[in-house]
C-alpha positions as CSV (number, residue, x, y, z in Angstrom):
1,V,-20.0,-4.8,23.5
2,P,-18.3,-5.7,20.2
3,L,-16.2,-2.9,18.8
4,S,-18.4,-2.8,15.7
5,I,-21.4,-1.9,17.8
6,L,-19.4,0.7,19.7
7,I,-18.5,2.5,16.5
8,G,-21.8,2.3,14.7
9,G,-22.5,-1.2,13.5
10,T,-21.2,-3.8,11.3
11,Y,-20.0,-2.5,7.9
12,R,-19.1,-5.8,6.3
13,N,-18.9,-9.4,7.3
14,K,-15.5,-10.3,5.8
15,V,-12.4,-8.6,4.5
16,E,-9.7,-9.7,2.1
17,V,-6.4,-10.3,3.7
18,R,-3.2,-10.0,1.7
19,Q,-0.1,-12.0,2.6
20,S,3.0,-9.8,2.9
21,I,6.3,-11.2,1.7
22,G,9.4,-9.6,3.1
23,M,12.2,-8.5,0.8
24,D,14.7,-11.2,-0.1
25,K,16.3,-12.7,-3.2
26,P,13.9,-12.8,-6.1
27,E,13.8,-16.6,-6.1
28,V,13.2,-16.8,-2.4
29,M,10.3,-14.3,-2.6
30,A,8.9,-16.3,-5.6
31,E,9.0,-19.5,-3.6
32,K,7.3,-17.9,-0.6
33,A,4.6,-16.4,-2.8
34,K,3.9,-19.7,-4.5
35,Y,3.7,-21.4,-1.1
36,F,1.2,-18.8,0.3
37,V,-1.0,-19.0,-2.8
38,E,-1.0,-22.8,-3.3
39,K,-0.7,-24.1,0.3
40,K,-2.3,-21.4,2.4
41,G,-5.0,-20.2,-0.1
42,F,-4.1,-16.5,-0.2
43,Q,-5.6,-14.7,-3.2
44,S,-3.6,-11.4,-2.8
45,L,0.0,-10.6,-2.1
46,K,2.0,-7.5,-0.9
47,L,5.7,-7.4,-1.6
48,K,7.9,-5.4,0.8
49,L,10.6,-3.7,-1.3
50,G,12.5,-0.4,-1.3
51,I,15.9,-1.3,0.3
52,D,17.5,-2.5,-3.0
53,P,15.8,-0.6,-5.8
54,A,18.1,-1.9,-8.5
55,H,16.6,-5.4,-8.1
56,D,12.9,-4.6,-7.1
57,V,11.5,-5.0,-10.6
58,V,13.3,-8.4,-10.9
59,R,11.6,-9.4,-7.6
60,I,8.2,-8.5,-8.9
61,A,8.8,-10.4,-12.1
62,A,9.9,-13.5,-10.2
63,V,6.8,-13.5,-8.0
64,K,4.4,-12.8,-10.9
65,E,5.9,-15.7,-12.8
66,A,5.6,-18.0,-9.7
67,V,1.9,-17.2,-8.9
68,G,0.5,-16.4,-12.4
69,P,-1.4,-13.4,-13.8
70,N,-4.6,-13.9,-11.7
71,I,-3.1,-13.2,-8.2
72,P,-3.2,-9.5,-7.4
73,I,0.1,-8.0,-6.2
74,S,0.8,-4.7,-4.5
75,V,4.1,-3.3,-3.4
76,D,5.2,-1.5,-0.3
77,L,8.3,0.6,-0.9
78,N,8.7,1.7,2.7
79,T,9.9,5.3,1.8
80,G,12.9,3.7,0.1
81,Y,13.0,5.7,-3.1
82,S,14.2,9.1,-4.2
83,R,11.9,11.0,-6.6
84,T,14.2,10.2,-9.5
85,T,14.3,6.4,-8.7
86,A,10.6,6.4,-8.2
87,R,9.8,8.0,-11.6
88,T,12.0,5.5,-13.4
89,L,11.2,2.3,-11.6
90,L,7.5,2.7,-10.8
91,K,6.7,3.1,-14.5
92,R,8.5,-0.2,-15.1
93,M,6.7,-1.9,-12.2
94,E,3.3,-0.9,-13.7
95,E,4.0,-3.4,-16.6
96,Y,3.2,-6.1,-14.0
97,H,-0.3,-4.7,-13.4
98,L,0.2,-4.0,-9.7
99,T,-3.0,-3.2,-7.7
100,M,-1.3,-0.7,-5.4
101,I,2.0,1.1,-4.8
102,E,2.5,2.0,-1.2
103,Q,4.7,4.9,0.1
104,P,7.6,5.1,-2.4
105,L,8.9,8.4,-1.0
106,R,9.7,9.8,2.4
107,E,6.8,10.5,4.6
108,W,7.2,14.3,4.4
109,D,7.5,14.4,0.6
110,L,3.8,15.0,-0.2
111,K,4.6,17.1,-3.3
112,G,6.7,14.3,-4.7
113,M,3.9,11.8,-4.0
114,A,1.5,14.1,-5.8
115,E,3.8,14.3,-8.8
116,L,4.0,10.4,-8.9
117,R,0.3,10.2,-8.6
118,Q,-0.1,12.2,-11.8
119,L,2.5,10.0,-13.6
120,L,1.1,6.6,-12.6
121,R,-2.0,4.6,-13.5
122,T,-1.6,2.4,-10.5
123,P,-3.2,3.7,-7.3
124,L,-0.8,5.3,-4.8
125,M,-1.1,4.7,-1.1
126,V,0.3,6.7,1.8
127,D,1.1,5.0,5.1
128,E,4.1,6.5,6.9
129,S,2.8,9.9,6.0
130,V,-0.3,9.4,8.2
131,T,0.2,10.0,12.0
132,D,-2.9,12.0,12.8
133,W,-5.9,13.7,11.1
134,H,-3.9,16.8,10.3
135,D,-1.7,14.7,8.0
136,V,-4.9,13.4,6.2
137,V,-5.9,17.0,5.6
138,A,-2.4,17.8,4.1
139,I,-2.5,14.7,1.9
140,I,-6.0,15.7,0.6
141,R,-4.7,19.3,-0.1
142,E,-1.7,18.0,-2.1
143,R,-3.7,15.2,-3.8
144,A,-0.7,13.1,-2.7
145,A,-2.4,9.7,-2.9
146,D,-5.4,7.7,-4.0
147,V,-5.6,5.6,-0.8
148,I,-4.9,6.6,2.8
149,N,-3.7,3.8,5.1
150,I,-4.8,4.4,8.7
151,K,-3.0,2.5,11.4
152,I,-5.1,2.6,14.6
153,Q,-2.2,2.3,17.0
154,K,-0.3,5.1,15.2
155,L,-3.2,7.5,15.3
156,G,-3.8,7.0,19.0
157,G,-6.8,4.7,19.0
158,I,-10.1,4.0,17.4
159,F,-11.7,7.4,17.7
160,P,-8.9,9.5,16.2
161,S,-8.7,6.9,13.5
162,L,-12.4,7.1,12.8
163,K,-12.0,10.9,12.5
164,A,-9.1,10.6,10.1
165,A,-11.1,8.0,8.0
166,A,-14.2,10.3,7.9
167,I,-12.1,13.2,6.7
168,A,-10.5,11.1,4.0
169,E,-13.7,9.5,2.8
170,G,-15.5,12.8,2.9
171,A,-12.9,14.1,0.5
172,G,-13.4,11.2,-1.8
173,F,-10.3,9.2,-0.9
174,S,-10.3,5.4,-0.3
175,V,-9.2,4.3,3.2
176,C,-7.4,1.2,4.2
177,V,-6.9,0.1,7.8
178,G,-3.5,-1.4,8.4
């Protein structure tokens, strides 16, 4: 049977797919972004950043200029920032009207993530912090994110992932499946 039937029925018929763009020089990322939007039809982009914080805002600015103001952009910082760097740079990044900021701090720093969540207007997503449903409970307790990204393979399959998603949604958190 289709997996959707196995887990309770179809929830939606289509989902938005964001195109990820790996970290590179600002002009290269802008060129790739423009290609994906104009030639491939993507309507949403995710920029992979975090290795070179000093230039991350420049990368966002270059991509935003290349694709225009109507293409939603989120960033994935891949645990690359310290608390100090995050507090400084994420406020500057918000000037570009990001749709999401993903995992700026190390996976274990839920208190730091909670502090950032209070500081920012942009929704904050955890990803590397989620390896099982116990992590979801800890994230909820700390109020460490707005969105919880669940990776089915990382949580051990569809049923542990459904449990984690149910816990998150029951606590009022948004869930994304990566």
